[in-house]
Each structure stands twice: as structure tokens, then as C-alpha cells.
All heavy atoms as a GROMACS GRO file, in nm:
protein
  598
    1MET      N    1   0.083  -0.117   0.000
    1MET     CA    2   0.000   0.000   0.000
    1MET      C    3   0.088   0.125   0.000
    1MET      O    4   0.176   0.139   0.084
    1MET     CB    5  -0.089  -0.001   0.124
    1MET     CG    6  -0.179   0.118   0.133
    1MET     SD    7  -0.295   0.106   0.268
    1MET     CE    8  -0.204   0.191   0.394
    2ALA      N    9   0.066   0.214  -0.093
    2ALA     CA   10   0.144   0.337  -0.104
    2ALA      C   11   0.108   0.431   0.011
    2ALA      O   12  -0.004   0.431   0.061
    2ALA     CB   13   0.116   0.405  -0.237
    3ILE      N   14   0.207   0.510   0.051
    3ILE     CA   15   0.188   0.602   0.162
    3ILE      C   16   0.227   0.743   0.120
    3ILE      O   17   0.282   0.764   0.013
    3ILE     CB   18   0.268   0.557   0.286
    3ILE    CG1   19   0.418   0.546   0.255
    3ILE    CG2   20   0.215   0.424   0.338
    3ILE    CD1   21   0.504   0.511   0.373
    4SER      N   22   0.200   0.839   0.206
    4SER     CA   23   0.226   0.980   0.174
    4SER      C   24   0.375   1.012   0.181
    4SER      O   25   0.454   0.939   0.241
    4SER     CB   26   0.151   1.071   0.271
    4SER     OG   27   0.211   1.065   0.400
    5ARG      N   28   0.411   1.125   0.122
    5ARG     CA   29   0.550   1.169   0.125
    5ARG      C   30   0.595   1.196   0.269
    5ARG      O   31   0.709   1.166   0.305
    5ARG     CB   32   0.569   1.293   0.039
    5ARG     CG   33   0.715   1.331   0.025
    5ARG     CD   34   0.734   1.437  -0.080
    5ARG     NE   35   0.874   1.470  -0.093
    5ARG     CZ   36   0.935   1.485  -0.208
    5ARG    NH1   37   0.870   1.467  -0.320
    5ARG    NH2   38   1.062   1.519  -0.212
    6ALA      N   39   0.507   1.250   0.350
    6ALA     CA   40   0.542   1.275   0.491
    6ALA      C   41   0.574   1.144   0.563
    6ALA      O   42   0.668   1.137   0.642
    6ALA     CB   43   0.429   1.350   0.561
    7GLN      N   44   0.496   1.041   0.536
    7GLN     CA   45   0.522   0.910   0.597
    7GLN      C   46   0.653   0.852   0.546
    7GLN      O   47   0.728   0.791   0.621
    7GLN     CB   48   0.405   0.815   0.569
    7GLN     CG   49   0.279   0.852   0.643
    7GLN     CD   50   0.160   0.773   0.594
    7GLN    OE1   51   0.128   0.773   0.475
    7GLN    NE2   52   0.094   0.704   0.687
    8LEU      N   53   0.678   0.869   0.416
    8LEU     CA   54   0.805   0.824   0.359
    8LEU      C   55   0.922   0.896   0.425
    8LEU      O   56   1.023   0.833   0.458
    8LEU     CB   57   0.808   0.847   0.207
    8LEU     CG   58   0.718   0.757   0.124
    8LEU    CD1   59   0.709   0.809  -0.020
    8LEU    CD2   60   0.768   0.613   0.126
    9GLU      N   61   0.907   1.026   0.446
    9GLU     CA   62   1.012   1.104   0.514
    9GLU      C   63   1.041   1.046   0.651
    9GLU      O   64   1.157   1.030   0.689
    9GLU     CB   65   0.968   1.250   0.530
    9GLU     CG   66   0.978   1.334   0.408
    9GLU     CD   67   1.115   1.398   0.391
    9GLU    OE1   68   1.210   1.366   0.464
    9GLU    OE2   69   1.128   1.479   0.299
   10GLN      N   70   0.937   1.013   0.725
   10GLN     CA   71   0.954   0.956   0.859
   10GLN      C   72   1.027   0.823   0.852
   10GLN      O   73   1.116   0.796   0.933
   10GLN     CB   74   0.820   0.938   0.928
   10GLN     CG   75   0.754   1.068   0.967
   10GLN     CD   76   0.616   1.047   1.027
   10GLN    OE1   77   0.552   0.945   1.007
   10GLN    NE2   78   0.568   1.147   1.099
   11MET      N   79   0.990   0.739   0.757
   11MET     CA   80   1.055   0.609   0.743
   11MET      C   81   1.202   0.624   0.704
   11MET      O   82   1.289   0.555   0.757
   11MET     CB   83   0.979   0.523   0.642
   11MET     CG   84   0.841   0.483   0.687
   11MET     SD   85   0.747   0.396   0.559
   11MET     CE   86   0.829   0.236   0.564
   12LEU      N   87   1.229   0.714   0.611
   12LEU     CA   88   1.366   0.738   0.567
   12LEU      C   89   1.450   0.798   0.679
   12LEU      O   90   1.566   0.760   0.698
   12LEU     CB   91   1.368   0.828   0.444
   12LEU     CG   92   1.317   0.760   0.316
   12LEU    CD1   93   1.277   0.865   0.212
   12LEU    CD2   94   1.418   0.664   0.261
   13ASP      N   95   1.391   0.890   0.756
   13ASP     CA   96   1.462   0.948   0.870
   13ASP      C   97   1.495   0.840   0.973
   13ASP      O   98   1.603   0.839   1.031
   13ASP     CB   99   1.381   1.060   0.934
   13ASP     CG  100   1.374   1.186   0.848
   13ASP    OD1  101   1.454   1.198   0.752
   13ASP    OD2  102   1.287   1.272   0.877
   14ALA      N  103   1.400   0.749   0.997
   14ALA     CA  104   1.423   0.641   1.093
   14ALA      C  105   1.536   0.549   1.045
   14ALA      O  106   1.621   0.507   1.123
   14ALA     CB  107   1.294   0.561   1.115
   15LEU      N  108   1.537   0.520   0.915
   15LEU     CA  109   1.645   0.438   0.860
   15LEU      C  110   1.779   0.509   0.876
   15LEU      O  111   1.877   0.449   0.921
   15LEU     CB  112   1.619   0.407   0.712
   15LEU     CG  113   1.729   0.331   0.638
   15LEU    CD1  114   1.758   0.197   0.703
   15LEU    CD2  115   1.691   0.313   0.492
   16ASP      N  116   1.782   0.637   0.842
   16ASP     CA  117   1.904   0.717   0.856
   16ASP      C  118   1.954   0.713   1.001
   16ASP      O  119   2.073   0.691   1.026
   16ASP     CB  120   1.874   0.860   0.812
   16ASP     CG  121   1.995   0.951   0.813
   16ASP    OD1  122   2.110   0.902   0.815
   16ASP    OD2  123   1.974   1.074   0.810
   17GLU      N  124   1.865   0.733   1.095
   17GLU     CA  125   1.904   0.734   1.236
   17GLU      C  126   1.949   0.597   1.285
   17GLU      O  127   2.027   0.588   1.380
   17GLU     CB  128   1.787   0.784   1.321
   17GLU     CG  129   1.756   0.930   1.300
   17GLU     CD  130   1.628   0.975   1.368
   17GLU    OE1  131   1.574   0.898   1.451
   17GLU    OE2  132   1.582   1.086   1.338
   18SER      N  133   1.902   0.491   1.222
   18SER     CA  134   1.936   0.355   1.267
   18SER      C  135   2.071   0.307   1.214
   18SER      O  136   2.126   0.209   1.265
   18SER     CB  137   1.828   0.256   1.226
   18SER     OG  138   1.833   0.230   1.087
   19VAL      N  139   2.127   0.374   1.114
   19VAL     CA  140   2.251   0.327   1.053
   19VAL      C  141   2.366   0.312   1.154
   19VAL      O  142   2.430   0.206   1.157
   19VAL     CB  143   2.292   0.414   0.932
   19VAL    CG1  144   2.434   0.384   0.887
   19VAL    CG2  145   2.195   0.391   0.816
   20PRO      N  146   2.395   0.411   1.237
   20PRO     CA  147   2.506   0.393   1.332
   20PRO      C  148   2.486   0.271   1.424
   20PRO      O  149   2.581   0.196   1.450
   20PRO     CB  150   2.507   0.523   1.412
   20PRO     CG  151   2.446   0.623   1.321
   20PRO     CD  152   2.340   0.547   1.245
   21ARG      N  153   2.363   0.250   1.468
   21ARG     CA  154   2.335   0.134   1.554
   21ARG      C  155   2.354   0.004   1.476
   21ARG      O  156   2.412  -0.092   1.526
   21ARG     CB  157   2.192   0.142   1.609
   21ARG     CG  158   2.152   0.022   1.694
   21ARG     CD  159   2.007   0.030   1.739
   21ARG     NE  160   1.911   0.066   1.636
   21ARG     CZ  161   1.864  -0.018   1.544
   21ARG    NH1  162   1.905  -0.143   1.539
   21ARG    NH2  163   1.776   0.023   1.455
   22LEU      N  164   2.307   0.000   1.353
   22LEU     CA  165   2.324  -0.119   1.270
   22LEU      C  166   2.472  -0.149   1.248
   22LEU      O  167   2.514  -0.265   1.253
   22LEU     CB  168   2.255  -0.102   1.134
   22LEU     CG  169   2.104  -0.112   1.131
   22LEU    CD1  170   2.052  -0.075   0.993
   22LEU    CD2  171   2.059  -0.252   1.169
   23VAL      N  172   2.550  -0.046   1.221
   23VAL     CA  173   2.694  -0.064   1.200
   23VAL      C  174   2.759  -0.123   1.324
   23VAL      O  175   2.840  -0.215   1.317
   23VAL     CB  176   2.762   0.068   1.158
   23VAL    CG1  177   2.913   0.057   1.162
   23VAL    CG2  178   2.714   0.111   1.019
   24ARG      N  179   2.722  -0.070   1.441
   24ARG     CA  180   2.779  -0.120   1.567
   24ARG      C  181   2.738  -0.264   1.597
   24ARG      O  182   2.817  -0.344   1.644
   24ARG     CB  183   2.733  -0.033   1.685
   24ARG     CG  184   2.810   0.091   1.707
   24ARG     CD  185   2.778   0.156   1.840
   24ARG     NE  186   2.636   0.170   1.867
   24ARG     CZ  187   2.558   0.272   1.827
   24ARG    NH1  188   2.613   0.370   1.757
   24ARG    NH2  189   2.430   0.277   1.857
   25ASN      N  190   2.611  -0.296   1.570
   25ASN     CA  191   2.556  -0.426   1.609
   25ASN      C  192   2.580  -0.537   1.508
   25ASN      O  193   2.562  -0.654   1.542
   25ASN     CB  194   2.407  -0.414   1.638
   25ASN     CG  195   2.378  -0.329   1.758
   25ASN    OD1  196   2.463  -0.310   1.845
   25ASN    ND2  197   2.259  -0.275   1.764
   26LYS      N  198   2.614  -0.504   1.388
   26LYS     CA  199   2.635  -0.604   1.283
   26LYS      C  200   2.784  -0.608   1.249
   26LYS      O  201   2.832  -0.532   1.167
   26LYS     CB  202   2.553  -0.571   1.157
   26LYS     CG  203   2.405  -0.553   1.181
   26LYS     CD  204   2.337  -0.680   1.223
   26LYS     CE  205   2.188  -0.659   1.235
   26LYS     NZ  206   2.118  -0.773   1.287
   27SER      N  207   2.855  -0.697   1.315
   27SER     CA  208   3.001  -0.701   1.299
   27SER      C  209   3.044  -0.752   1.162
   27SER      O  210   3.152  -0.719   1.115
   27SER     CB  211   3.064  -0.786   1.409
   27SER     OG  212   3.012  -0.918   1.404
   28VAL      N  213   2.961  -0.830   1.097
   28VAL     CA  214   2.993  -0.882   0.964
   28VAL      C  215   2.923  -0.792   0.862
   28VAL      O  216   2.802  -0.770   0.871
   28VAL     CB  217   2.945  -1.028   0.949
   28VAL    CG1  218   2.970  -1.080   0.810
   28VAL    CG2  219   3.010  -1.116   1.054
   29PRO      N  220   2.998  -0.737   0.764
   29PRO     CA  221   2.937  -0.646   0.667
   29PRO      C  222   2.811  -0.701   0.600
   29PRO      O  223   2.715  -0.628   0.580
   29PRO     CB  224   3.048  -0.621   0.564
   29PRO     CG  225   3.174  -0.642   0.641
   29PRO     CD  226   3.142  -0.752   0.741
   30GLY      N  227   2.811  -0.829   0.569
   30GLY     CA  228   2.693  -0.888   0.505
   30GLY      C  229   2.569  -0.879   0.592
   30GLY      O  230   2.458  -0.861   0.541
   31GLU      N  231   2.587  -0.888   0.723
   31GLU     CA  232   2.473  -0.876   0.815
   31GLU      C  233   2.420  -0.734   0.813
   31GLU      O  234   2.299  -0.712   0.815
   31GLU     CB  235   2.514  -0.914   0.957
   31GLU     CG  236   2.543  -1.060   0.976
   31GLU     CD  237   2.590  -1.092   1.117
   31GLU    OE1  238   2.601  -1.000   1.201
   31GLU    OE2  239   2.617  -1.209   1.143
   32PHE      N  240   2.511  -0.635   0.812
   32PHE     CA  241   2.467  -0.496   0.806
   32PHE      C  242   2.387  -0.474   0.679
   32PHE      O  243   2.276  -0.419   0.682
   32PHE     CB  244   2.585  -0.398   0.810
   32PHE     CG  245   2.544  -0.260   0.768
   32PHE    CD1  246   2.482  -0.177   0.859
   32PHE    CD2  247   2.560  -0.217   0.637
   32PHE    CE1  248   2.438  -0.050   0.820
   32PHE    CE2  249   2.518  -0.091   0.598
   32PHE     CZ  250   2.456  -0.007   0.689
   33TRP      N  251   2.444  -0.514   0.564
   33TRP     CA  252   2.378  -0.487   0.438
   33TRP      C  253   2.246  -0.560   0.425
   33TRP      O  254   2.150  -0.508   0.367
   33TRP     CB  255   2.471  -0.516   0.319
   33TRP     CG  256   2.570  -0.406   0.305
   33TRP    CD1  257   2.703  -0.411   0.333
   33TRP    CD2  258   2.543  -0.272   0.266
   33TRP    NE1  259   2.760  -0.287   0.313
   33TRP    CE2  260   2.665  -0.200   0.272
   33TRP    CE3  261   2.429  -0.204   0.226
   33TRP    CZ2  262   2.674  -0.065   0.239
   33TRP    CZ3  263   2.438  -0.069   0.194
   33TRP    CH2  264   2.559  -0.001   0.200
   34SER      N  265   2.237  -0.678   0.479
   34SER     CA  266   2.110  -0.751   0.477
   34SER      C  267   2.003  -0.672   0.553
   34SER      O  268   1.891  -0.656   0.504
   34SER     CB  269   2.129  -0.889   0.539
   34SER     OG  270   2.007  -0.958   0.542
   35SER      N  271   2.038  -0.621   0.669
   35SER     CA  272   1.944  -0.542   0.748
   35SER      C  273   1.908  -0.411   0.678
   35SER      O  274   1.790  -0.374   0.668
   35SER     CB  275   2.002  -0.512   0.887
   35SER     OG  276   2.018  -0.630   0.960
   36PHE      N  277   2.010  -0.340   0.631
   36PHE     CA  278   1.986  -0.212   0.565
   36PHE      C  279   1.898  -0.230   0.442
   36PHE      O  280   1.800  -0.156   0.423
   36PHE     CB  281   2.119  -0.147   0.526
   36PHE     CG  282   2.102  -0.013   0.459
   36PHE    CD1  283   2.096   0.102   0.537
   36PHE    CD2  284   2.094  -0.002   0.322
   36PHE    CE1  285   2.080   0.227   0.477
   36PHE    CE2  286   2.078   0.122   0.261
   36PHE     CZ  287   2.071   0.237   0.338
   37MET      N  288   1.931  -0.328   0.359
   37MET     CA  289   1.856  -0.348   0.235
   37MET      C  290   1.713  -0.393   0.263
   37MET      O  291   1.620  -0.355   0.191
   37MET     CB  292   1.928  -0.447   0.144
   37MET     CG  293   2.064  -0.397   0.094
   37MET     SD  294   2.059  -0.234   0.014
   37MET     CE  295   1.984  -0.276  -0.140
   38SER      N  296   1.694  -0.471   0.367
   38SER     CA  297   1.560  -0.513   0.406
   38SER      C  298   1.475  -0.393   0.445
   38SER      O  299   1.359  -0.380   0.405
   38SER     CB  300   1.568  -0.614   0.520
   38SER     OG  301   1.440  -0.650   0.563
   39MET      N  302   1.533  -0.304   0.523
   39MET     CA  303   1.462  -0.183   0.565
   39MET      C  304   1.435  -0.092   0.445
   39MET      O  305   1.326  -0.036   0.431
   39MET     CB  306   1.542  -0.110   0.673
   39MET     CG  307   1.553  -0.189   0.802
   39MET     SD  308   1.673  -0.119   0.918
   39MET     CE  309   1.584   0.024   0.976
   40ALA      N  310   1.533  -0.076   0.358
   40ALA     CA  311   1.517   0.008   0.239
   40ALA      C  312   1.409  -0.050   0.147
   40ALA      O  313   1.326   0.024   0.093
   40ALA     CB  314   1.649   0.020   0.165
   41GLN      N  315   1.408  -0.182   0.132
   41GLN     CA  316   1.308  -0.246   0.046
   41GLN      C  317   1.167  -0.228   0.102
   41GLN      O  318   1.072  -0.206   0.026
   41GLN     CB  319   1.338  -0.395   0.029
   41GLN     CG  320   1.250  -0.461  -0.076
   41GLN     CD  321   1.268  -0.401  -0.214
   41GLN    OE1  322   1.379  -0.392  -0.263
   41GLN    NE2  323   1.159  -0.360  -0.277
   42ALA      N  324   1.154  -0.233   0.233
   42ALA     CA  325   1.023  -0.212   0.295
   42ALA      C  326   0.970  -0.072   0.263
   42ALA      O  327   0.850  -0.054   0.240
   42ALA     CB  328   1.032  -0.233   0.446
   43ILE      N  329   1.060   0.025   0.260
   43ILE     CA  330   1.020   0.162   0.224
   43ILE      C  331   0.984   0.167   0.076
   43ILE      O  332   0.880   0.221   0.039
   43ILE     CB  333   1.134   0.262   0.256
   43ILE    CG1  334   1.159   0.265   0.407
   43ILE    CG2  335   1.100   0.401   0.202
   43ILE    CD1  336   1.286   0.338   0.448
   44GLN      N  337   1.067   0.110  -0.008
   44GLN     CA  338   1.042   0.114  -0.152
   44GLN      C  339   0.912   0.042  -0.188
   44GLN      O  340   0.841   0.086  -0.279
   44GLN     CB  341   1.159   0.052  -0.228
   44GLN     CG  342   1.283   0.138  -0.223
   44GLN     CD  343   1.403   0.071  -0.286
   44GLN    OE1  344   1.427  -0.047  -0.265
   44GLN    NE2  345   1.479   0.148  -0.362
   45ASP      N  346   0.880  -0.064  -0.117
   45ASP     CA  347   0.756  -0.138  -0.145
   45ASP      C  348   0.632  -0.054  -0.120
   45ASP      O  349   0.527  -0.080  -0.179
   45ASP     CB  350   0.749  -0.264  -0.059
   45ASP     CG  351   0.847  -0.372  -0.102
   45ASP    OD1  352   0.904  -0.362  -0.214
   45ASP    OD2  353   0.868  -0.466  -0.023
   46ARG      N  354   0.642   0.045  -0.035
   46ARG     CA  355   0.528   0.130  -0.001
   46ARG      C  356   0.530   0.264  -0.074
   46ARG      O  357   0.444   0.348  -0.052
   46ARG     CB  358   0.523   0.150   0.150
   46ARG     CG  359   0.508   0.014   0.220
   46ARG     CD  360   0.485   0.024   0.365
   46ARG     NE  361   0.354   0.084   0.390
   46ARG     CZ  362   0.318   0.133   0.507
   46ARG    NH1  363   0.401   0.130   0.608
   46ARG    NH2  364   0.198   0.185   0.524
   47THR      N  365   0.630   0.283  -0.158
   47THR     CA  366   0.647   0.411  -0.228
   47THR      C  367   0.559   0.417  -0.353
   47THR      O  368   0.566   0.328  -0.438
   47THR     CB  369   0.794   0.430  -0.269
   47THR    OG1  370   0.875   0.426  -0.151
   47THR    CG2  371   0.816   0.561  -0.341
   48PRO      N  372   0.479   0.523  -0.366
   48PRO     CA  373   0.401   0.537  -0.489
   48PRO      C  374   0.493   0.564  -0.609
   48PRO      O  375   0.603   0.617  -0.592
   48PRO     CB  376   0.311   0.658  -0.462
   48PRO     CG  377   0.353   0.718  -0.334
   48PRO     CD  378   0.455   0.629  -0.271
   49PRO      N  379   0.449   0.525  -0.727
   49PRO     CA  380   0.534   0.540  -0.846
   49PRO      C  381   0.592   0.680  -0.866
   49PRO      O  382   0.707   0.694  -0.905
   49PRO     CB  383   0.441   0.502  -0.962
   49PRO     CG  384   0.340   0.411  -0.900
   49PRO     CD  385   0.321   0.462  -0.760
   50ASP      N  386   0.515   0.783  -0.838
   50ASP     CA  387   0.563   0.919  -0.862
   50ASP      C  388   0.667   0.965  -0.759
   50ASP      O  389   0.727   1.071  -0.775
   50ASP     CB  390   0.447   1.018  -0.867
   50ASP     CG  391   0.373   1.030  -0.734
   50ASP    OD1  392   0.365   0.930  -0.660
   50ASP    OD2  393   0.321   1.140  -0.707
   51GLN      N  394   0.693   0.885  -0.655
   51GLN     CA  395   0.790   0.921  -0.551
   51GLN      C  396   0.914   0.831  -0.554
   51GLN      O  397   1.007   0.851  -0.476
   51GLN     CB  398   0.725   0.911  -0.413
   51GLN     CG  399   0.609   1.005  -0.391
   51GLN     CD  400   0.652   1.150  -0.388
   51GLN    OE1  401   0.751   1.184  -0.325
   51GLN    NE2  402   0.579   1.235  -0.456
   52ARG      N  403   0.917   0.731  -0.641
   52ARG     CA  404   1.026   0.632  -0.639
   52ARG      C  405   1.164   0.693  -0.663
   52ARG      O  406   1.260   0.657  -0.596
   52ARG     CB  407   0.996   0.521  -0.739
   52ARG     CG  408   0.884   0.432  -0.690
   52ARG     CD  409   0.865   0.309  -0.773
   52ARG     NE  410   0.752   0.235  -0.719
   52ARG     CZ  411   0.659   0.180  -0.791
   52ARG    NH1  412   0.664   0.188  -0.923
   52ARG    NH2  413   0.560   0.115  -0.733
   53SER      N  414   1.173   0.783  -0.757
   53SER     CA  415   1.303   0.844  -0.786
   53SER      C  416   1.353   0.922  -0.664
   53SER      O  417   1.471   0.913  -0.627
   53SER     CB  418   1.291   0.936  -0.907
   53SER     OG  419   1.412   1.001  -0.931
   54TRP      N  420   1.264   0.996  -0.601
   54TRP     CA  421   1.299   1.073  -0.483
   54TRP      C  422   1.345   0.981  -0.369
   54TRP      O  423   1.445   1.009  -0.304
   54TRP     CB  424   1.180   1.160  -0.440
   54TRP     CG  425   1.202   1.229  -0.311
   54TRP    CD1  426   1.278   1.340  -0.289
   54TRP    CD2  427   1.150   1.190  -0.185
   54TRP    NE1  428   1.275   1.373  -0.155
   54TRP    CE2  429   1.196   1.282  -0.089
   54TRP    CE3  430   1.066   1.087  -0.142
   54TRP    CZ2  431   1.162   1.274   0.045
   54TRP    CZ3  432   1.033   1.079  -0.008
   54TRP    CH2  433   1.082   1.172   0.084
   55VAL      N  434   1.274   0.870  -0.348
   55VAL     CA  435   1.312   0.776  -0.242
   55VAL      C  436   1.448   0.715  -0.272
   55VAL      O  437   1.533   0.705  -0.183
   55VAL     CB  438   1.204   0.666  -0.223
   55VAL    CG1  439   1.257   0.550  -0.141
   55VAL    CG2  440   1.080   0.726  -0.157
   56CYS      N  441   1.473   0.677  -0.396
   56CYS     CA  442   1.604   0.622  -0.432
   56CYS      C  443   1.715   0.724  -0.408
   56CYS      O  444   1.822   0.688  -0.357
   56CYS     CB  445   1.605   0.576  -0.578
   56CYS     SG  446   1.512   0.424  -0.604
   57ASP      N  447   1.689   0.850  -0.441
   57ASP     CA  448   1.788   0.955  -0.415
   57ASP      C  449   1.814   0.969  -0.266
   57ASP      O  450   1.928   0.986  -0.223
   57ASP     CB  451   1.741   1.089  -0.472
   57ASP     CG  452   1.745   1.094  -0.623
   57ASP    OD1  453   1.809   1.006  -0.686
   57ASP    OD2  454   1.682   1.187  -0.680
   58ARG      N  455   1.709   0.962  -0.186
   58ARG     CA  456   1.726   0.972  -0.039
   58ARG      C  457   1.803   0.853   0.015
   58ARG      O  458   1.888   0.868   0.102
   58ARG     CB  459   1.589   0.980   0.030
   58ARG     CG  460   1.521   1.114   0.025
   58ARG     CD  461   1.584   1.220   0.117
   58ARG     NE  462   1.615   1.175   0.252
   58ARG     CZ  463   1.534   1.176   0.356
   58ARG    NH1  464   1.412   1.223   0.342
   58ARG    NH2  465   1.574   1.132   0.474
   59LEU      N  466   1.774   0.733  -0.035
   59LEU     CA  467   1.848   0.614   0.009
   59LEU      C  468   1.995   0.626  -0.026
   59LEU      O  469   2.082   0.594   0.055
   59LEU     CB  470   1.787   0.487  -0.050
   59LEU     CG  471   1.649   0.448   0.004
   59LEU    CD1  472   1.588   0.338  -0.081
   59LEU    CD2  473   1.657   0.406   0.150
   60ASP      N  474   2.023   0.677  -0.145
   60ASP     CA  475   2.163   0.700  -0.184
   60ASP      C  476   2.229   0.802  -0.093
   60ASP      O  477   2.344   0.785  -0.052
   60ASP     CB  478   2.171   0.747  -0.330
   60ASP     CG  479   2.141   0.638  -0.430
   60ASP    OD1  480   2.140   0.518  -0.393
   60ASP    OD2  481   2.115   0.673  -0.547
   61ALA      N  482   2.155   0.909  -0.060
   61ALA     CA  483   2.210   1.014   0.026
   61ALA      C  484   2.241   0.961   0.166
   61ALA      O  485   2.340   1.000   0.227
   61ALA     CB  486   2.112   1.131   0.033
   62ILE      N  487   2.158   0.871   0.216
   62ILE     CA  488   2.183   0.810   0.347
   62ILE      C  489   2.314   0.732   0.343
   62ILE      O  490   2.397   0.742   0.434
   62ILE     CB  491   2.066   0.720   0.389
   62ILE    CG1  492   1.943   0.805   0.422
   62ILE    CG2  493   2.104   0.631   0.509
   62ILE    CD1  494   1.813   0.727   0.438
   63GLN      N  495   2.335   0.658   0.236
   63GLN     CA  496   2.458   0.580   0.224
   63GLN      C  497   2.580   0.673   0.215
   63GLN      O  498   2.682   0.647   0.279
   63GLN     CB  499   2.450   0.489   0.102
   63GLN     CG  500   2.346   0.379   0.121
   63GLN     CD  501   2.331   0.293  -0.002
   63GLN    OE1  502   2.426   0.227  -0.043
   63GLN    NE2  503   2.213   0.296  -0.063
   64VAL      N  504   2.569   0.779   0.138
   64VAL     CA  505   2.680   0.874   0.125
   64VAL      C  506   2.708   0.940   0.260
   64VAL      O  507   2.823   0.950   0.302
   64VAL     CB  508   2.648   0.980   0.016
   64VAL    CG1  509   2.748   1.094   0.021
   64VAL    CG2  510   2.646   0.915  -0.121
   65LYS      N  511   2.604   0.983   0.328
   65LYS     CA  512   2.619   1.050   0.457
   65LYS      C  513   2.698   0.965   0.557
   65LYS      O  514   2.780   1.016   0.632
   65LYS     CB  515   2.481   1.081   0.515
   65LYS     CG  516   2.483   1.138   0.655
   65LYS     CD  517   2.342   1.158   0.707
   65LYS     CE  518   2.345   1.201   0.853
   65LYS     NZ  519   2.208   1.214   0.906
   66HIS      N  520   2.673   0.834   0.554
   66HIS     CA  521   2.736   0.744   0.650
   66HIS      C  522   2.859   0.673   0.592
   66HIS      O  523   2.910   0.579   0.652
   66HIS     CB  524   2.634   0.642   0.701
   66HIS     CG  525   2.524   0.706   0.781
   66HIS    ND1  526   2.541   0.746   0.911
   66HIS    CD2  527   2.397   0.739   0.747
   66HIS    CE1  528   2.428   0.800   0.955
   66HIS    NE2  529   2.339   0.797   0.857
   67HIS      N  530   2.903   0.718   0.474
   67HIS     CA  531   3.022   0.664   0.408
   67HIS      C  532   3.010   0.513   0.385
   67HIS      O  533   3.105   0.437   0.407
   67HIS     CB  534   3.149   0.694   0.489
   67HIS     CG  535   3.161   0.838   0.526
   67HIS    ND1  536   3.198   0.934   0.434
   67HIS    CD2  537   3.139   0.903   0.643
   67HIS    CE1  538   3.199   1.052   0.494
   67HIS    NE2  539   3.163   1.037   0.620
   68LEU      N  540   2.893   0.472   0.338
   68LEU     CA  541   2.866   0.331   0.313
   68LEU      C  542   2.884   0.300   0.164
   68LEU      O  543   2.838   0.376   0.079
   68LEU     CB  544   2.723   0.296   0.354
   68LEU     CG  545   2.688   0.322   0.500
   68LEU    CD1  546   2.539   0.303   0.521
   68LEU    CD2  547   2.769   0.228   0.591
   69VAL      N  548   2.949   0.192   0.136
   69VAL     CA  549   2.965   0.147  -0.001
   69VAL      C  550   2.908   0.006  -0.008
   69VAL      O  551   2.962  -0.087   0.053
   69VAL     CB  552   3.113   0.146  -0.045
   69VAL    CG1  553   3.126   0.094  -0.186
   69VAL    CG2  554   3.173   0.284  -0.029
   70PRO      N  555   2.797  -0.011  -0.080
   70PRO     CA  556   2.735  -0.143  -0.085
   70PRO      C  557   2.823  -0.243  -0.159
   70PRO      O  558   2.903  -0.205  -0.246
   70PRO     CB  559   2.603  -0.120  -0.159
   70PRO     CG  560   2.621   0.007  -0.233
   70PRO     CD  561   2.723   0.087  -0.158
   71PRO      N  562   2.807  -0.370  -0.127
   71PRO     CA  563   2.881  -0.472  -0.199
   71PRO      C  564   2.842  -0.469  -0.348
   71PRO      O  565   2.732  -0.425  -0.382
   71PRO     CB  566   2.837  -0.604  -0.135
   71PRO     CG  567   2.752  -0.570  -0.020
   71PRO     CD  568   2.721  -0.424  -0.024
   72ALA      N  569   2.929  -0.518  -0.431
   72ALA     CA  570   2.906  -0.514  -0.577
   72ALA      C  571   2.775  -0.577  -0.617
   72ALA      O  572   2.708  -0.529  -0.708
   72ALA     CB  573   3.023  -0.581  -0.649
   73ASP      N  574   2.734  -0.683  -0.550
   73ASP     CA  575   2.608  -0.750  -0.588
   73ASP      C  576   2.484  -0.674  -0.541
   73ASP      O  577   2.373  -0.712  -0.573
   73ASP     CB  578   2.605  -0.893  -0.537
   73ASP     CG  579   2.603  -0.903  -0.385
   73ASP    OD1  580   2.644  -0.807  -0.316
   73ASP    OD2  581   2.561  -1.009  -0.335
   74GLN      N  582   2.501  -0.563  -0.468
   74GLN     CA  583   2.390  -0.482  -0.421
   74GLN      C  584   2.375  -0.353  -0.500
   74GLN      O  585   2.284  -0.275  -0.474
   74GLN     CB  586   2.407  -0.448  -0.272
   74GLN     CG  587   2.410  -0.567  -0.182
   74GLN     CD  588   2.276  -0.637  -0.173
   74GLN    OE1  589   2.171  -0.574  -0.175
   74GLN    NE2  590   2.279  -0.767  -0.164
   75ILE      N  591   2.464  -0.329  -0.593
   75ILE     CA  592   2.461  -0.203  -0.669
   75ILE      C  593   2.371  -0.219  -0.790
   75ILE      O  594   2.368  -0.315  -0.856
   75ILE     CB  595   2.603  -0.159  -0.712
   75ILE    CG1  596   2.683  -0.134  -0.586
   75ILE    CG2  597   2.599  -0.036  -0.801
   75ILE    CD1  598   2.830  -0.102  -0.612
   0.00000   0.00000   0.00000
């Protein structure tokens, strides 16, 4: 079910805020990326078509902000 942009903002902000905790708690990089991608996919699944590009840009910005480089198979 698609949600509003305000709700998407809240979800993206929550993901952004959770990154430092995920990095600390997931000692194996694959575990971190599995968690991050699962959370990102949950957001994307609820994104209306006209907001998808914006959500992808925000997800990229979160990764850049936290100096994250996804594994080659995740790009």
C-alpha cells in the first residue's frame, strides 16, 4: 500500500538514524547490508510510483552521509 510523502520522510529518517546502531551491532558487513537493504526495500515497497526516484535519491544520500559502499552485488 502506497503512503504519503510525509510518511516516507519519517521512514527514511528512521532508517538514517538507525545506521550507526546497525553498523555497531552487525560485525559482519553482510549482516549490516542484509538489514539495511531489508529496511530500504520495505520503504520502496510502499512508495508510490511518482515518488520512487525521490526515495532512491534519499536512500543513496543516506549511504553517502554514512560513508557506506554497498557490496558489488547490491549495486
